[in-house]
C-alpha positions in Angstrom: -54.0 -78.5 -113.8 -52.5 -75.1 -114.1 -52.7 -72.0 -111.8 -52.7 -68.4 -112.8 -51.8 -66.0 -110.0 -53.6 -62.8 -109.5 -50.4 -60.6 -109.2 -49.6 -59.5 -112.7 -51.3 -62.5 -114.5 -48.1 -64.5 -114.5 -48.6 -68.2 -115.0 -46.1 -70.8 -114.1 -46.6 -74.4 -115.3 -45.1 -77.5 -113.8 -45.8 -80.5 -116.1 -47.0 -83.6 -114.3 -47.9 -85.8 -117.4 -49.4 -84.1 -120.4 -52.3 -85.8 -122.2 -54.2 -84.8 -125.5 -57.7 -83.4 -125.3 -59.1 -86.6 -126.9 -57.3 -88.7 -124.3 -58.7 -86.6 -121.6 -62.2 -87.0 -122.9 -61.8 -90.7 -123.3 -60.4 -90.9 -119.7 -63.4 -88.9 -118.5 -65.8 -91.4 -120.1 -63.8 -94.4 -119.0 -63.9 -93.1 -115.5 -67.5 -93.1 -115.6 -67.5 -96.7 -116.6 -64.9 -98.0 -114.2 -63.5 -96.2 -111.2 -60.8 -98.8 -110.8 -59.0 -97.6 -113.9 -55.9 -95.5 -112.8 -55.9 -91.9 -114.1 -52.7 -90.1 -114.7 -52.2 -86.7 -112.9 -52.5 -83.5 -114.9 -51.8 -80.7 -112.2 -49.7 -77.9 -113.5 -49.6 -74.9 -111.1 -47.6 -72.4 -108.9 -48.0 -70.8 -105.5 -50.3 -67.8 -105.2 -49.5 -64.3 -103.8 -51.8 -61.8 -102.3 -51.1 -58.3 -101.1 -51.6 -57.4 -97.4 -53.7 -54.6 -96.3 -55.9 -54.6 -99.4 -58.4 -51.7 -99.2 -60.6 -52.3 -102.3 -64.3 -52.6 -102.3 -64.3 -56.0 -104.2 -62.7 -59.2 -103.1 -59.1 -59.3 -104.1 -58.3 -61.7 -106.9 -55.8 -64.3 -105.9 -55.5 -66.7 -108.9 -57.1 -69.4 -111.0 -57.1 -73.2 -110.9 -57.5 -75.2 -114.1 -57.1 -78.8 -115.2 -56.6 -80.1 -118.7 -59.6 -82.3 -118.2 -61.7 -79.2 -118.2 -62.8 -78.5 -121.8 -65.1 -75.7 -120.9 -68.3 -77.8 -121.0 -68.9 -77.3 -117.4 -68.3 -80.9 -116.6 -65.6 -80.2 -114.0 -66.1 -78.7 -110.5 -63.4 -77.2 -108.4 -63.3 -77.4 -104.6 -61.1 -75.6 -102.0 -60.2 -76.7 -98.5 -57.6 -75.9 -95.8 -56.6 -72.8 -93.8 -59.1 -70.0 -94.4 -61.1 -71.8 -97.1 -64.6 -70.4 -97.2 -63.9 -67.6 -94.7 -60.8 -65.8 -96.0 -60.5 -67.4 -99.4 -63.3 -68.5 -101.9 -63.2 -70.3 -105.2 -65.5 -70.3 -108.2 -66.4 -74.0 -108.6 -66.9 -73.7 -112.4 -64.1 -71.3 -113.4 -61.6 -72.1 -110.6 -61.0 -68.4 -109.7 -59.8 -67.8 -106.1 -60.5 -64.5 -104.3 -59.6 -63.1 -100.8 -62.7 -62.0 -99.0 -60.9 -59.9 -96.3 -57.8 -57.8 -96.0 -54.7 -59.6 -94.8 -51.8 -58.6 -92.5 -48.5 -60.2 -93.2 -47.3 -59.4 -89.7 -50.1 -61.5 -88.3 -49.8 -64.4 -90.8 -47.5 -64.5 -93.7 -48.9 -67.5 -95.7 -51.9 -70.0 -95.8 -51.8 -73.6 -96.9 -54.9 -74.9 -98.9 -55.9 -78.0 -100.8 -57.5 -78.1 -104.3 -59.7 -80.8 -105.9 -61.1 -81.3 -109.4 -64.2 -83.6 -109.5 -66.8 -84.7 -112.0 -69.6 -82.2 -111.6 -72.3 -84.9 -112.2 -71.0 -87.8 -110.2 -68.7 -86.0 -107.8 -65.9 -88.5 -108.6 -62.4 -86.8 -108.3 -60.8 -86.5 -111.6 -57.4 -86.0 -110.1 -55.8 -86.5 -106.7 -56.1 -83.7 -104.1 -53.1 -81.4 -104.0 -51.8 -78.7 -101.6 -50.9 -75.1 -102.6 -49.7 -72.0 -100.7 -51.1 -68.5 -100.7 -48.3 -66.1 -99.5 -49.2 -62.7 -98.2 -47.1 -60.1 -100.0 -45.4 -57.5 -97.6 -45.8 -53.8 -97.9 -44.0 -51.1 -95.8 -46.7 -50.7 -93.2 -44.7 -50.8 -90.0 -42.3 -48.2 -88.7 -39.1 -49.1 -86.7 -39.7 -49.4 -82.9 -37.4 -49.0 -79.8 -38.6 -51.7 -77.4 -36.7 -50.3 -74.3 -37.2 -46.6 -74.8 -36.2 -44.4 -73.1 -32.5 -45.2 -72.6 -29.9 -44.2 -70.0 -26.2 -44.4 -70.3 -23.1 -42.9 -68.7 -19.5 -42.1 -69.7 -16.6 -40.8 -67.6 -16.0 -37.1 -67.8 -12.9 -35.9 -69.5 -13.1 -38.9 -71.9 -11.5 -38.6 -75.3 -13.4 -38.3 -78.6 -14.9 -41.6 -79.8 -15.3 -43.1 -76.4 -18.1 -45.7 -76.4 -21.3 -44.7 -74.6 -24.0 -47.2 -75.5 -25.7 -49.0 -78.4 -29.4 -48.6 -79.3 -31.3 -51.1 -81.6 -34.7 -50.6 -83.2 -36.9 -53.4 -84.6 -39.2 -53.3 -87.8 -42.1 -55.8 -88.2 -41.9 -55.7 -92.0 -40.4 -58.5 -94.0 -36.6 -58.1 -94.0 -36.3 -60.4 -97.0 -38.6 -58.4 -99.2 -37.5 -55.0 -100.4 -36.3 -52.3 -98.0 -39.2 -52.2 -95.7 -37.2 -53.4 -92.7 -33.8 -51.8 -93.5 -33.2 -49.2 -90.7 -30.9 -46.2 -90.6 -30.1 -44.3 -87.3 -29.4 -40.6 -86.9 -29.1 -38.0 -84.1 -31.7 -35.3 -84.2 -30.6 -33.6 -81.0 -27.4 -34.0 -79.0 -24.7 -32.8 -81.3 -21.9 -31.9 -81.1 -21.3 -33.9 -78.0 -22.3 -37.3 -79.3 -22.5 -39.3 -82.6 -24.2 -42.5 -83.7 -23.3 -45.2 -86.2 -26.2 -45.2 -88.8 -26.2 -48.9 -89.2 -25.3 -50.3 -85.8 -26.8 -47.6 -83.5 -23.6 -47.3 -81.4 -23.3 -44.0 -79.7 -19.9 -42.4 -79.0 -18.5 -39.2 -77.6 -18.0 -36.5 -80.2 -16.4 -33.9 -78.0 -13.2 -34.3 -75.9 -12.8 -33.3 -72.2 -16.4 -32.8 -71.3 -16.4 -31.7 -67.6 -18.9 -33.1 -65.2 -18.5 -30.1 -62.9 -19.6 -27.9 -65.9 -22.5 -30.0 -67.2 -23.4 -33.5 -65.9 -26.5 -34.5 -67.8 -27.1 -34.7 -71.6 -30.2 -35.8 -73.6 -29.8 -37.3 -77.0 -32.7 -37.6 -79.5 -32.1 -40.6 -81.8 -34.1 -41.5 -85.0 -34.5 -44.8 -86.7 -36.0 -44.9 -90.3 -36.7 -47.8 -92.6 -36.5 -48.0 -96.4 -32.8 -47.4 -95.9 -33.6 -43.8 -94.9 -35.0 -43.0 -98.3 -37.9 -40.7 -98.8 -41.1 -42.4 -98.0 -39.6 -44.5 -95.3 -41.2 -44.8 -91.9 -39.4 -43.5 -88.8 -39.5 -43.3 -85.0 -37.4 -41.7 -82.3 -36.2 -42.4 -78.8 -34.5 -40.4 -76.0 -31.1 -41.4 -74.5 -30.2 -39.7 -71.1 -26.4 -39.7 -70.9 -24.7 -38.8 -67.6 -21.0 -37.9 -67.2 -19.4 -40.0 -64.5 -17.1 -38.3 -62.0 -13.4 -38.6 -61.9 -11.1 -37.2 -59.3 -9.9 -34.1 -61.2 -10.6 -31.5 -58.4 -8.7 -31.1 -55.1 -10.5 -30.1 -51.9 -10.5 -26.4 -51.1 -11.3 -24.5 -47.9 -13.7 -21.6 -48.3 -11.7 -19.4 -45.9 -8.2 -19.3 -44.5 -9.1 -19.2 -40.8 -12.0 -20.8 -38.8 -13.0 -19.5 -35.4 -14.4 -22.0 -32.8 -15.5 -21.5 -29.2 -15.6 -24.0 -26.4 -16.4 -23.7 -22.7 -13.6 -24.7 -20.3 -15.9 -27.3 -18.7 -16.2 -29.3 -21.9 -15.4 -32.9 -21.3 -12.5 -34.7 -23.0 -13.7 -36.3 -26.3 -16.5 -33.8 -26.9 -16.8 -32.0 -30.2 -15.6 -28.4 -30.3 -16.8 -27.5 -33.8 -16.8 -28.4 -37.5 -14.8 -27.2 -40.5 -15.1 -28.2 -44.2 -13.1 -28.3 -47.3 -15.3 -28.4 -50.4 -14.5 -30.9 -53.2 -16.3 -30.5 -56.5 -16.0 -34.1 -57.2 -18.6 -36.7 -56.2 -18.8 -40.0 -54.4 -15.5 -41.5 -53.2 -13.6 -38.8 -55.2 -15.0 -36.2 -52.8 -13.9 -38.0 -49.6 -11.6 -35.7 -47.6 -9.2 -36.6 -44.9 -8.4 -34.0 -42.2 -5.3 -33.8 -40.0 -3.9 -31.3 -37.5 -0.4 -30.2 -38.5 1.8 -31.0 -35.5 2.4 -28.0 -33.3 2.6 -26.9 -29.7 -1.1 -25.8 -29.5 -2.5 -28.6 -31.7 -1.8 -31.3 -29.2 -4.9 -30.3 -27.2 -7.2 -31.3 -30.0 -7.9 -34.0 -32.5 -9.8 -33.9 -35.8 -12.0 -36.6 -37.3 -13.5 -36.9 -40.8 -17.2 -37.3 -41.1 -17.9 -39.6 -44.0 -21.4 -38.4 -44.5 -20.9 -34.7 -44.6 -17.2 -34.7 -45.5 -16.6 -32.3 -42.6 -13.7 -32.2 -40.2 -14.9 -32.6 -36.6 -12.6 -30.9 -34.0 -12.5 -33.0 -30.8 -11.2 -32.0 -27.4 -8.2 -34.2 -26.5 -7.2 -32.8 -23.1 -9.1 -30.9 -20.3 -9.2 -27.1 -20.7 -8.6 -24.4 -18.1 -9.6 -20.8 -18.9 -7.4 -19.5 -16.1 -4.3 -21.2 -17.6 -4.9 -20.6 -21.4 -7.7 -18.7 -23.1 -7.2 -19.6 -26.8 -5.4 -22.1 -29.1 -4.4 -21.8 -32.7 -3.3 -24.6 -35.0 -3.2 -25.6 -38.7 -5.5 -28.1 -40.3 -4.8 -29.9 -43.7 -7.4 -31.5 -45.9 -6.6 -33.9 -48.7 -8.3 -36.5 -51.0 -8.4 -40.0 -49.7 -8.2 -41.4 -53.3 -6.1 -39.9 -56.1 -6.3 -40.5 -59.9 -2.8 -40.5 -61.4 -4.2 -39.2 -64.7 -5.0 -35.8 -63.1 -2.1 -35.2 -60.7 -0.7 -32.7 -63.2 -3.7 -30.4 -62.3 -2.0 -29.5 -59.0 -1.7 -30.7 -55.4 -4.9 -32.4 -54.2 -4.8 -30.8 -50.7 -5.4 -27.5 -48.9 -4.8 -26.0 -45.5 -6.4 -23.5 -43.1 -5.9 -22.1 -39.6 -8.2 -22.9 -36.7 -8.5 -20.7 -33.7 -10.3 -22.1 -30.6 -11.3 -19.6 -27.9 -11.9 -21.0 -24.4 -14.9 -19.6 -22.6 -14.7 -19.0 -18.8 -17.1 -21.1 -16.7 -17.8 -20.7 -13.0 -16.4 -23.9 -11.5 -16.6 -25.4 -8.0 -13.7 -25.2 -5.6 -10.8 -27.5 -5.9 -9.2 -29.4 -3.0 -5.4 -29.4 -2.7 -5.4 -33.2 -2.5 -7.6 -35.9 -4.1 -8.1 -37.4 -0.6 -6.9 -36.9 2.9 -5.6 -39.3 5.6 -5.6 -38.3 9.3 -4.5 -40.1 12.5 -5.7 -39.7 16.1 -5.1 -41.7 19.3 -8.1 -43.3 20.9 -9.4 -41.7 24.0 -8.3 -38.3 22.7 -10.4 -35.6 24.5 -13.2 -34.0 22.4 -12.3 -30.8 20.7 -8.8 -31.9 19.7 -7.8 -30.8 16.2 -6.5 -33.8 14.3 -5.9 -32.2 10.8 -7.3 -30.0 8.1 -8.4 -29.8 4.5 -7.9 -27.0 2.0 -9.8 -25.9 -1.1 -9.5 -23.0 -3.5 -11.6 -21.2 -6.1 -9.6 -21.1 -9.3 -12.0 -18.9 -11.2 -11.1 -15.3 -12.0 -13.7 -14.2 -9.4 -11.9 -16.1 -6.7 -14.8 -16.6 -4.3 -14.3 -17.4 -0.7 -14.8 -21.1 0.4 -16.7 -22.5 3.3 -16.3 -26.0 4.7 -18.7 -28.5 6.1 -19.0 -32.3 6.8 -21.4 -34.6 5.1 -22.9 -36.9 7.7 -23.7 -40.2 6.1 -23.7 -42.4 9.2 -24.0 -41.9 13.0 -20.2 -42.3 13.5 -19.6 -39.1 11.4 -21.0 -37.1 14.3 -17.7 -37.9 16.1 -16.0 -35.1 14.1 -16.5 -31.5 13.4 -14.9 -29.0 10.9 -14.2 -25.3 11.1 -16.2 -23.7 8.3 -13.6 -21.1 7.5 -10.2 -22.8 8.3 -11.2 -26.3 7.3 -9.6 -27.8 10.5 -11.1 -31.1 11.6 -11.5 -31.9 15.3 -13.1 -34.6 17.4 -16.5 -34.3 18.9 -16.4 -37.4 21.1 -14.0 -40.0 22.5 -12.9 -42.6 20.0 -12.4 -46.2 20.7 -10.0 -48.2 18.4 -11.5 -51.5 19.5 -14.9 -50.2 18.3 -13.8 -48.7 15.0 -10.3 -48.7 13.6 -11.0 -46.1 10.9 -13.6 -43.5 10.2 -14.3 -42.4 6.6 -15.9 -38.9 6.5 -16.6 -36.5 3.6 -15.6 -32.9 3.6 -17.5 -30.4 1.4 -16.2 -27.1 0.1 -18.7 -24.6 -1.2 -18.3 -21.2 -3.0 -19.9 -18.3 -1.1 -21.0 -16.4 -4.3 -22.6 -19.6 -5.8 -23.6 -22.2 -3.2 -24.7 -24.5 -6.0 -21.0 -25.1 -6.8 -19.4 -27.4 -4.3 -16.8 -30.1 -4.2 -16.5 -33.2 -2.0 -13.4 -35.0 -0.8 -13.0 -38.2 1.3 -11.1 -38.0 4.6 -9.9 -41.2 6.2 -9.3 -40.9 10.0 -7.3 -43.8 11.5 -7.7 -44.4 15.2 -4.3 -45.2 16.8 -4.1 -47.7 19.6 -3.4 -47.0 23.3 -2.2 -49.8 25.5 -5.3 -50.0 27.8 -6.0 -53.7 27.9 -4.0 -56.5 29.6 -3.3 -59.7 27.8 -5.8 -62.5 28.2 -4.6 -66.1 28.4 -6.2 -68.6 26.1 -5.7 -71.9 27.8 -8.0 -74.8 28.4 -9.3 -75.2 32.1 -7.6 -78.6 32.6 -4.2 -79.9 31.5 -3.3 -83.6 31.7 0.1 -85.3 31.7 0.9 -89.0 31.5 2.6 -90.6 34.4 5.7 -91.7 32.5 6.2 -88.5 30.5 9.8 -87.6 29.9 11.5 -84.5 31.1 11.3 -81.7 28.6 8.1 -83.0 27.0 5.6 -80.2 26.0 2.4 -80.7 28.1 0.4 -77.7 27.0 0.8 -74.6 24.8 -0.4 -71.4 26.4 -1.2 -68.3 24.2 -2.5 -64.9 24.9 -4.5 -62.2 23.2 -4.6 -58.5 23.6 -7.4 -56.2 22.5 -4.8 -53.5 21.9 -2.9 -53.1 18.6 0.8 -52.7 18.9 2.7 -51.1 15.9 4.3 -54.4 14.7 2.5 -57.5 15.8 1.9 -58.7 19.3 4.6 -60.0 21.7 4.0 -61.4 25.1 6.2 -62.5 28.0 5.2 -65.5 30.1 6.2 -66.6 33.6 4.6 -68.3 36.5 3.7 -66.3 39.6 6.2 -67.0 42.4 3.5 -68.1 44.8 2.1 -70.6 42.3 5.3 -72.1 40.9 5.6 -75.9 40.8 8.8 -77.7 40.8 7.6 -80.4 38.4 6.8 -78.0 35.5 8.5 -75.3 33.6 7.2 -72.5 31.3 9.3 -71.6 28.3 8.5 -68.2 26.7 8.4 -68.1 22.9 7.4 -64.4 22.7 3.9 -65.0 21.4 3.0 -68.4 23.0 4.4 -70.3 26.0 5.0 -74.0 26.4 4.5 -75.9 29.6 7.3 -78.5 30.0 7.7 -81.5 32.3 10.4 -80.5 34.8 10.9 -83.7 36.9 8.7 -86.7 37.0 6.9 -86.7 40.3 3.5 -88.5 40.2 3.4 -89.5 43.9 3.8 -87.1 46.7 7.3 -87.3 48.2 7.4 -87.3 52.0 10.1 -85.6 53.8 12.8 -88.0 55.0 14.1 -85.8 57.7 12.9 -82.7 59.4 16.3 -81.3 60.0 19.9 -81.8 59.0 20.8 -83.1 62.5 18.0 -85.7 62.7 19.4 -88.6 60.7 18.8 -91.5 63.0 16.1 -93.1 60.9 17.5 -92.3 57.5 20.2 -93.8 55.3 19.8 -91.2 52.6 18.3 -87.7 52.6 17.9 -86.7 48.9 16.1 -83.4 48.9 16.0 -81.7 45.5 13.5 -80.7 42.8 13.9 -84.0 41.0 11.2 -86.5 39.9 9.3 -89.0 41.9 9.3 -92.7 41.9 8.8 -92.9 38.1 11.8 -90.7 37.4 14.1 -92.9 35.4 16.7 -90.1 35.1 17.6 -90.2 38.8 20.5 -92.3 40.2 19.9 -96.1 39.9 22.5 -98.3 41.6 21.2 -101.3 39.7 23.8 -100.2 37.0 26.6 -101.5 39.3 25.1 -105.0 39.2 24.7 -105.3 35.4 26.5 -108.4 34.3 26.3 -107.4 30.6 29.5 -105.4 30.0 28.7 -104.3 26.3 25.0 -103.3 26.7 24.1 -99.7 25.8 21.1 -98.1 27.4 19.9 -94.9 29.0 21.0 -93.7 32.4 18.4 -92.4 34.8 18.4 -91.9 38.5 15.2 -92.0 40.4 14.8 -92.1 44.2 11.7 -94.2 45.1 10.2 -94.4 48.5 9.9 -97.9 50.0 8.1 -99.2 53.1 9.3 -102.3 54.9 9.1 -104.0 58.2 11.8 -101.9 59.8 11.0 -98.4 58.7 10.9 -96.0 55.7 13.6 -95.9 53.1 14.5 -94.6 49.6 15.0 -97.0 46.6 17.7 -95.4 44.4 17.4 -96.7 40.8 20.4 -96.7 38.4 19.8 -97.7 34.7 22.6 -97.7 32.1 23.1 -94.8 29.7 23.8 -94.9 26.0 27.5 -94.3 26.5 28.7 -97.8 25.5 30.0 -98.1 29.0 31.2 -101.5 30.3 29.5 -102.4 33.5 31.1 -104.6 36.2 29.8 -108.0 37.2 28.1 -107.5 40.6 27.0 -110.4 42.7 23.3 -111.5 42.3 22.8 -108.7 39.6 20.3 -106.9 41.8 18.6 -103.8 40.3 18.5 -101.9 43.6 20.1 -101.5 47.0 17.7 -101.3 49.8 18.9 -99.1 52.6 17.1 -100.0 55.8 15.8 -97.3 58.0 16.3 -97.5 61.9 17.9 -100.9 61.4 19.8 -102.2 58.4 18.5 -105.2 56.6 20.5 -108.0 55.2 21.1 -108.4 51.5 21.0 -112.0 50.4 22.1 -113.4 47.0 18.5 -112.8 45.9 18.6 -109.1 47.0 18.4 -109.3 50.8 21.1 -107.5 52.8 23.1 -109.7 55.2 25.1 -108.8 58.2 28.2 -109.6 56.4 27.4 -107.1 53.7 26.5 -104.3 56.1 30.1 -103.1 56.1 30.1 -102.9 52.3 27.0 -100.8 52.4 28.5 -98.5 54.9 31.6 -98.1 52.7 29.5 -97.4 49.7 27.6 -94.6 51.4 30.8 -93.0 52.7 32.4 -93.2 49.2 29.2 -91.7 47.7 29.3 -88.8 50.2 32.9 -88.0 49.2 32.0 -87.9 45.5 29.0 -85.7 46.0 31.4 -83.0 47.4 33.8 -83.0 44.5 33.7 -80.5 41.5 31.4 -81.0 38.5 30.3 -84.5 39.6 28.5 -83.0 42.6 24.7 -82.9 42.7 22.8 -79.8 41.6 23.3 -76.7 43.8 19.7 -76.7 45.0 20.0 -80.3 46.1 20.9 -81.6 49.5 22.3 -85.1 49.5 22.8 -86.7 52.9 24.2 -90.2 53.3 24.4 -92.0 56.7 24.6 -95.6 57.9 22.8 -96.5 61.1 24.2 -100.0 61.4 22.5 -103.3 61.7 20.6 -105.2 64.3 17.5 -103.1 64.4 14.8 -104.6 66.6 11.9 -103.1 64.6 12.7 -105.0 61.5 11.9 -103.9 58.0 9.0 -101.6 57.3 9.1 -101.9 53.5 6.1 -103.2 51.6 8.5 -105.0 49.3 8.8 -108.5 50.6 11.7 -109.4 48.3 14.2 -107.6 46.4 13.9 -106.5 42.7 16.3 -108.7 40.9 17.5 -107.7 37.5 20.3 -110.3 36.9 21.7 -113.0 39.2 24.6 -114.1 37.1 27.2 -111.5 38.2 29.8 -111.6 40.9 31.0 -108.7 43.1 34.5 -109.8 42.5 34.3 -108.7 38.9 33.8 -105.0 40.1 37.6 -104.7 40.3 37.9 -104.9 36.5 36.7 -101.3 36.4 39.7 -100.0 38.3 38.1 -97.4 40.6 34.5 -98.7 40.6 32.9 -95.5 41.5 34.8 -93.4 39.0 32.5 -94.7 36.3 29.5 -93.8 38.4 30.9 -90.3 38.9 31.4 -89.9 35.1 27.8 -91.0 34.4 26.4 -88.7 37.0 28.5 -85.9 35.7 27.1 -86.3 32.1 23.6 -86.6 33.5 24.0 -83.3 35.4 25.3 -81.6 32.3 22.2 -82.8 30.2 19.8 -81.7 32.9 21.4 -78.3 33.0 21.0 -77.8 29.2 17.3 -78.8 29.4 16.6 -76.4 32.2 
């Protein structure tokens, strides 16, 4: 089979097994007899071509199919199947001619794949196997170039050199780029010269003029054309617009529009408030136009500060210190403006800063009076008579008008009514008696008002301290009852007595304590510590001591008259003669003397105790080691070995009393000056007998011997030394 295309009648043959015409006829007849016999292929053909966009009135001829088995006797029928068969393409079954029924568009579909078959027209038996062939749509230049992203925008820095890249624009053509020049595009600039140029093949746009200034012209519009067919005559073309903006660079310094700026501000303006605005203009844009402002250091510039407003690029003058029209009416200082960011490429164009003078005029404002002090402190003694002047306040009008000032008090509480103020002089006086114990301090408010403008006034606080006057006696703070143990030692604190005083002395409170003379007690002592007093045990006296004698001459019924302010029967610090009978020579203990009243069958008497003191004193061995010596009253008793006085010992007792009397009259060993010690011996043989309630003596030790008393030398010398030391200790405690 061969195919003849419809484009120029060119036929291309591809042999697939040639056979003679007689062999073909024999094969056709044999095929009718037996279908099982294999027939050799005889297709010889090429691909078909058809022009797109055919506008003729008749179907466009595509080509012709033919098989060598077709001898022109109409015995062979040709069939067509595949893409577009019957709708787009049709075939003449007898001649094998193929036609296109409709116009084709290569840009929609560039080729079609079909299948051809040669069969016996009578039996329908295929004479050869079915084969595929292609019908290609031939391209024509029916599409112009297109710019898919039109219009375009681009930017390039101002002052750029020639040839600086701006952007690249690409157009597309739907025609077949592999066939002819239909899709070969050439670019050109129709409008935008001499500022920019374009590469005709790539569409790259570059600057064509050096040092284009944004401040002169910022926006440019370029009209670009794209044409196919290599730009030749007859080619299709289209255009697009490219908007090119010159980007800013910092090539302009800031400049003040004038050399001096005048601002005005009232003297009452608060610190930190804005006084006014100045501006240095910069032709650049964005960050290149940012301006920093500073006040050039100077004497008058320290009153103000200047801040840069990032939105408006203005310099905001701010008040730094309080103004006073009466002190200074105007200020002049220099301000400098400079770019925050510099471009080293353009520093040669000159200094990128400028300066100007700023003059600030202060406006006078009517102000309230001003007190000479921020606050006042006054003092007054309590109970001061009403009408007494205690101090004054002073205020002045500092304005040029210098209005007179009137004073008043602002009453906020009832206590403020205790004071009054002179409306002209400002002197403050009392209206009532003041009591420090009621209120230590009064806080009042003084008001100064201008006469010519009562709406302008000033307040000041006045603290009035009330000074104390000693008008109240101290008050004791002591519990109603005080208790002391029976065996409390001398000097022990029994109770602490304190006092309070409603008055307020300058430096703390100090009190002096003493007992009233008519209420003094010999057993207790008050020690004054300035603020508090301590009640001490003077001498231990828990049982009332009866008088031993009514007069110094009446000594008939007494052995000892011991009349002092010492303790009672529990006083262990009094004299105790039991010490003389201690048989333990190395024992250390505490000496105490204590007269104790006894009652026996013969009358009243005093039991004088002696206990050893911690002086490491050796004590003599005394017979029977008795702890006491019982002196009988009216008649002497006998002292047995168990503590009873015998007639034989009466002489010894008499000698002891006489010796004790002598010692009491000698030097430092004598009893206290306010004591009366009387010693007497009535003798023995009293008919009344003993009156004591003690039936037998108080025996401490019975192992001693009176003969050992001689080992001490002078027996009573030791006793004198002990009594002497005891007297010294008692003197210190008192």
